[in-house]
C-alpha positions, 0 to 999 in steps of 0.5 A: 843339134848335138853341138847345141846340146853339148854347148848347153851342158858345158855352160851349165857345168861352168857355173861358178860355185859360191861360198858363204863368208862372214860379212863381219867378225861374229863372236862365238855364241852369237846368233847369225842373221842375214846381214852377217853373211855374204856370198863370194864367187870363189869356191872353197872346199868344205864351206857352206854354199847356201846362206839359208843353212847358217841363218838362225844358227849359233856360231860355235867359234869366232867367225872372221870377216871374209873367211868361209863358214864351214858346217862345223863352225855353226850349230843350233842355238844352245838350250843348255848352259854349263852347270845347268841342272837338267833331267837325266833320262834312261830308257830301256824297253818299258823301263824309264829312270829319271834323275837330276844331273848337272850339265858339264858343257853347253849344248843345243838340241842333238848335241852329246855332252857330259852330264854328272848324275847328282845322286851318284856323282858319276859322269855319263854321256847324254844327248840333249833333246828339244825340251832340254832333257838329257837322254843317256846313251 
């Protein structure tokens, strides 16, 4: 009985880990679809192991065929383009100030980018919200 339990534990831990790799060259700023990814039997440290985590995301860098896909290589699709006019929002307690700003980088929801306040010409760091607003830190 003990041997059977030990054998089951060894078999469960011996399962090969799989790594997500690009099936073809995927240019930066491209959306990733199901046909763009493959699973390989080789284990790569720091690489994705579930293709579902990458499907629908955007390639932040060029992904080369056969190379592992890492979490930093992908991100949510950009909703703010460089030089786009965005609404800057500053909140503190019950106070809210809004102004127009110019995005100095391309970004998706949750990304922190530099935004130039058009009224003062000063640069601030802001987190992009789901609606495309730039919330000042």
